[in-house]
C-alpha positions in Angstrom: 123.6 71.3 68.8 121.9 74.4 70.1 122.0 74.4 73.9 118.2 74.6 74.1 117.9 71.4 72.1 120.6 69.8 74.2 118.4 70.5 77.3 115.4 68.6 75.8 114.3 65.2 77.2 116.2 62.3 75.5 115.0 59.0 74.0 116.6 55.7 75.0 119.4 56.2 72.5 120.2 59.7 73.9 118.7 61.7 71.1 116.9 64.9 72.1 113.2 64.8 71.5 111.6 67.8 69.7 108.9 69.8 71.6 106.0 68.7 69.4 106.9 65.0 69.4 104.3 62.7 71.2 105.3 60.0 73.6 103.8 56.6 73.9 104.9 54.3 76.8 108.0 56.4 77.5 109.0 56.2 73.8 109.0 59.3 71.5 107.1 58.9 68.3 109.4 60.9 66.1 107.4 60.7 62.8 104.2 62.1 64.5 103.1 65.4 65.9 101.3 65.9 69.2 98.2 68.1 68.8 98.4 69.7 72.2 102.1 70.3 72.1 101.9 71.8 68.6 98.9 74.0 69.7 100.8 75.3 72.7 103.9 76.1 70.6 101.7 78.0 68.1 99.8 80.0 70.7 102.8 80.9 72.8 105.2 81.4 69.9 107.5 78.6 71.1 110.0 76.8 68.9 108.6 73.4 67.8 112.1 71.9 68.3 113.4 73.3 71.6 110.1 74.7 73.2 111.6 78.1 74.0 110.3 81.5 72.9 110.8 82.7 69.4 111.3 86.5 69.5 109.1 88.7 67.3 110.5 88.5 63.8 111.5 85.8 61.4 110.8 82.1 62.0 112.2 79.1 60.1 111.1 75.7 58.9 112.5 72.8 56.9 110.7 72.2 53.6 110.8 69.3 51.2 111.2 69.0 47.4 108.0 70.5 46.1 108.0 73.6 48.2 111.8 74.1 47.9 111.4 74.0 44.1 108.5 76.5 44.2 110.4 78.9 46.4 113.5 78.6 44.3 111.5 79.3 41.1 109.7 82.3 42.6 112.9 83.8 44.0 114.8 83.2 40.7 112.0 85.0 38.8 112.0 87.9 41.2 108.5 87.1 42.4 107.3 86.9 46.0 106.4 83.5 47.3 103.4 82.7 49.5 101.9 79.3 49.8 98.3 79.7 50.9 97.9 76.0 51.5 98.3 75.3 55.3 100.8 72.8 56.6 101.0 70.8 59.8 104.7 71.7 60.1 105.4 74.2 62.9 108.2 76.9 62.9 111.3 77.2 65.0 114.5 79.1 65.6 117.0 79.3 62.8 119.6 77.2 64.7 117.1 74.6 65.7 115.8 74.2 62.1 119.4 74.0 60.7 120.1 71.4 63.3 116.9 69.5 62.7 117.6 69.4 58.9 120.8 67.6 59.6 119.9 65.1 62.3 116.4 64.0 61.1 117.1 61.3 58.5 114.0 62.2 56.5 114.9 65.9 56.3 118.7 65.3 55.8 118.8 63.1 52.7 116.9 63.0 49.4 116.6 59.2 49.4 115.4 58.9 53.0 112.0 57.4 53.5 109.5 57.9 56.3 109.7 55.0 58.7 106.3 55.5 60.4 103.0 56.4 58.8 100.6 59.1 59.9 97.8 57.8 62.0 95.0 59.0 59.7 96.5 60.2 56.4 94.5 62.8 54.5 95.3 65.4 51.8 97.5 67.3 54.3 99.4 64.2 55.6 99.5 62.0 52.5 103.3 62.8 52.2 103.9 61.4 55.7 102.9 57.8 54.8 105.4 54.9 55.3 107.9 54.8 52.6 107.4 58.3 51.3 110.7 59.8 49.9 111.7 63.4 50.8 112.8 64.1 47.2 115.7 65.7 45.5 115.8 69.2 47.0 115.2 70.3 50.6 115.7 73.7 52.3 115.8 75.6 55.5 113.6 78.6 54.9 113.2 81.8 56.9 109.8 83.6 56.9 108.9 87.0 58.1 106.2 85.6 60.2 103.5 82.9 60.5 99.8 82.5 60.9 98.1 79.5 62.6 94.7 78.0 63.3 93.9 75.4 65.9 91.0 73.3 64.7 89.3 70.4 66.6 91.8 67.9 65.2 94.8 69.8 63.7 97.1 72.7 64.2 97.6 74.4 60.8 100.3 76.9 59.8 100.9 79.3 56.9 104.1 81.2 56.4 104.5 84.7 55.2 107.3 86.4 53.1 110.5 84.4 52.5 113.4 86.2 54.1 116.0 83.4 53.7 116.3 80.4 51.5 119.0 77.8 52.2 118.6 74.9 49.8 120.3 71.5 50.2 120.6 68.2 48.6 122.0 66.7 51.7 121.5 68.8 54.8 125.1 68.5 56.0 125.7 71.3 53.6 124.4 73.6 56.4 127.0 72.6 59.0 129.1 75.7 58.5 126.0 77.9 58.7 124.9 76.1 61.9 128.3 76.5 63.5 128.3 80.3 62.7 124.7 80.6 64.1 125.7 78.9 67.3 128.8 81.1 67.6 126.5 84.2 67.4 124.1 82.8 70.0 126.1 83.4 73.2 124.2 80.6 74.8 120.7 82.0 74.3 117.8 79.6 73.6 117.4 78.6 70.0 120.9 79.7 68.9 121.6 83.2 67.5 118.1 84.2 66.4 118.5 86.6 63.4 116.0 89.1 62.3 
């Protein structure tokens, strides 16, 4: 676990709570995203997992089956990849996203299902409904940078230029990479930020 994640508040079971996770009655709502927390992370270039500064340069996020396949296909064909469709999913440090990909059941396994539905599903959040399956392929992806927009009801992100693609069927395939990233970190927030 990155030290900055270990310093996060914990739920009743002792699990660290990501920076963008809302709380209700002293209980984190892991399947939801808090608007104000997400906006603050976007505006201040803070990691959505550990809430510490992401230095200028690459940022990472975990992607599901459809986007993993599109990135893989573009890279295999030698084409650049840029998804112009915005997402609600915020970026983070490399180590934090490697860690999140392994500990979040929905991100870690292809057969995992969402346990909690989005409060008001729409075109952007339809994949978040109760029972949705992650799908066969997932990935931790590094991007050269990100853009964001804070609307009256959502924080939207777009990611620019793939710099690293780490696909997985089950995310424990990233354990050696996470260990190496943490060894490079020397205790800095977010692990050993590369870039």
